[in-house]
C-alpha positions as CSV (number, residue, x, y, z in Angstrom):
1,M,18.2,95.9,1.4
2,D,18.3,96.1,5.2
3,K,18.6,99.8,5.7
4,K,16.3,101.3,8.3
5,Y,15.1,104.9,8.3
6,D,14.3,107.2,11.1
7,C,11.3,108.4,9.2
8,I,9.8,108.2,5.8
9,F,8.5,111.4,4.3
10,L,5.7,111.0,1.7
11,D,4.4,113.5,-0.8
12,R,0.6,113.3,-1.0
13,D,-1.0,113.8,-4.4
14,G,0.3,111.4,-7.1
15,T,2.3,109.5,-4.5
16,I,-0.2,108.0,-2.0
17,N,-3.4,109.2,-3.8
18,I,-4.7,109.7,-7.3
19,D,-4.0,113.3,-8.4
20,P,-6.9,114.6,-10.5
21,G,-5.8,118.2,-9.9
22,Y,-6.8,120.3,-6.9
23,I,-8.7,118.1,-4.5
24,S,-11.3,120.4,-2.8
25,D,-13.5,117.8,-1.1
26,V,-12.9,114.5,0.7
27,K,-15.3,112.7,-1.7
28,N,-12.7,113.3,-4.4
29,F,-9.8,112.0,-2.4
30,K,-8.9,108.4,-3.4
31,F,-5.9,106.5,-2.1
32,Y,-4.3,104.3,-4.7
33,D,-5.5,100.8,-4.2
34,Y,-1.9,99.7,-3.3
35,T,-1.1,102.5,-0.9
36,F,-1.7,100.7,2.4
37,D,0.0,97.5,1.2
38,A,3.0,99.6,0.2
39,L,3.0,101.4,3.7
40,Q,2.8,98.0,5.4
41,V,5.9,96.9,3.5
42,L,7.7,100.3,4.2
43,S,6.9,99.9,8.0
44,K,9.5,97.1,8.0
45,I,12.2,99.8,7.4
46,S,10.6,102.7,9.4
47,K,7.9,103.0,12.0
48,K,7.4,106.7,11.5
49,F,5.8,108.5,8.5
50,I,5.2,112.1,7.7
51,I,3.3,113.7,4.8
52,I,4.8,116.8,3.3
53,T,2.5,118.5,0.8
54,N,2.2,121.7,-1.2
55,Q,-1.5,122.7,-1.4
56,S,-1.5,126.0,-3.3
57,G,-5.2,125.4,-4.1
58,V,-5.9,127.1,-0.7
59,S,-4.1,130.3,-1.6
60,R,-5.6,130.2,-5.1
61,G,-9.1,130.1,-3.6
62,I,-9.8,126.6,-5.1
63,I,-9.7,124.7,-1.8
64,K,-11.3,125.9,1.4
65,K,-9.3,125.3,4.6
66,N,-12.0,123.5,6.4
67,K,-12.2,121.0,3.4
68,L,-8.5,120.5,3.6
69,T,-8.9,119.7,7.3
70,E,-11.6,117.1,6.5
71,I,-9.2,115.6,3.9
72,N,-6.5,115.4,6.5
73,K,-8.8,113.8,9.1
74,F,-9.7,111.2,6.5
75,I,-6.0,110.5,5.8
76,Y,-5.1,110.2,9.5
77,N,-8.1,107.9,10.0
78,N,-7.1,105.6,7.2
79,F,-3.5,105.5,8.4
80,A,-4.7,104.6,11.9
81,E,-7.1,101.9,10.6
82,N,-4.1,100.3,8.8
83,N,-1.8,100.6,11.8
84,I,0.6,103.0,10.0
85,N,2.2,105.6,12.3
86,L,1.5,108.9,10.7
87,L,3.2,111.5,12.9
88,N,1.9,114.6,11.1
89,I,0.8,116.2,7.8
90,Y,2.8,119.3,7.0
91,I,1.0,121.6,4.5
92,C,2.3,124.6,2.7
93,T,-0.6,126.7,1.1
94,D,1.8,129.3,-0.4
95,H,1.1,130.4,-4.0
96,P,4.0,129.4,-6.2
97,K,4.5,133.2,-7.0
98,K,4.7,134.1,-3.3
99,A,6.5,131.0,-2.0
100,T,8.3,130.9,1.3
101,H,11.1,128.4,2.2
102,R,8.3,126.1,3.5
103,R,7.0,125.4,-0.1
104,K,8.7,122.4,-1.7
105,P,11.4,122.3,-3.1
106,G,12.2,124.5,-0.1
107,I,13.2,122.6,3.0
108,G,11.1,124.5,5.6
109,M,8.5,121.8,6.3
110,F,11.2,119.2,6.7
111,L,13.1,121.3,9.2
112,E,9.8,121.8,11.2
113,A,9.3,118.0,11.2
114,S,12.9,117.4,12.3
115,S,12.5,119.9,15.1
116,D,9.0,118.7,16.2
117,F,9.9,115.0,16.3
118,S,13.7,114.9,16.8
119,I,14.2,113.4,13.5
120,E,17.7,112.9,12.0
121,L,17.0,114.0,8.4
122,S,20.1,112.5,7.0
123,N,18.7,109.1,8.1
124,C,15.3,109.6,6.3
125,L,13.7,108.8,3.0
126,M,11.6,111.1,0.9
127,I,9.2,109.5,-1.6
128,G,7.4,111.7,-4.2
129,D,6.4,112.1,-7.8
130,A,8.1,115.4,-8.7
131,S,11.6,116.9,-8.8
132,S,10.3,119.3,-6.1
133,D,10.0,116.3,-3.8
134,I,13.5,115.0,-4.7
135,L,15.4,118.4,-4.5
136,P,14.8,119.0,-0.7
137,A,15.8,115.5,0.1
138,F,18.9,115.9,-1.9
139,N,19.7,119.3,-0.2
140,L,19.1,117.7,3.3
141,G,21.2,114.6,2.6
142,M,18.2,112.3,2.7
143,D,17.7,109.3,0.4
144,S,14.9,109.8,-2.1
145,M,12.6,107.8,-4.4
146,L,10.8,109.1,-7.4
147,V,7.6,107.2,-8.1
148,L,6.3,107.3,-11.7
149,S,2.7,107.4,-10.6
150,G,1.2,110.8,-10.6
151,R,3.5,113.2,-12.5
152,G,6.6,111.2,-12.0
153,K,7.0,110.2,-15.7
154,T,7.2,113.9,-16.7
155,Y,10.1,114.6,-14.3
156,I,12.3,111.6,-15.1
157,E,14.3,113.5,-17.7
158,S,14.9,116.5,-15.3
159,F,17.7,114.6,-13.4
160,D,21.3,114.4,-14.3
161,E,24.5,112.9,-12.8
162,N,24.7,115.5,-10.0
163,F,21.1,115.5,-9.0
164,K,19.0,112.3,-9.1
165,P,16.8,110.2,-6.8
166,N,18.5,107.2,-5.1
167,Y,15.6,105.1,-6.4
168,I,13.1,105.2,-9.2
169,A,10.0,103.0,-9.1
170,E,6.8,102.5,-11.1
171,N,4.7,103.2,-8.0
172,L,4.8,103.2,-4.2
173,L,4.2,99.5,-3.8
174,I,6.8,98.4,-6.3
175,G,9.3,100.9,-4.7
176,A,8.5,99.6,-1.2
177,R,9.1,96.0,-2.3
178,E,12.4,96.9,-4.0
179,L,13.6,98.7,-0.8
180,V,12.7,95.9,1.5
181,T,13.9,92.8,-0.5
């Protein structure tokens, strides 16, 4: 496939890193061993990446904001070391019971990114491991990929003819290779 994307949006937990539950310290944050290989492959179809992540652990009192800032700094540094252009990390700390339009599957963080970086959302790809990652992409006319790492396998049955990801892959690296070949 030779399709190029304006930007690739990435979910965080379960997509680019192991998801043990609420990650409250950088020492518990572990990228998948294939994450940066996958991002190198994906950079052939887009030079821009943005992470869009729900982090309700903050509003639940499980994750301190300064610890989340440390994790984000760690993520930025790793992307930079691997020459991956991470434009921003958008975080929604809303509790699911008090969710605003920013919390996925809401489209708020995507609209902010579009405005902040002049991104044409209909020419973007969203990669995530949950239906809450795929739904905003669907609603915004974006392509989407469900990865079966993280929680992906539990969501595979939640799609039907009218609402399904454009691509389904075992993990980010396999999905990247399928997109680029």
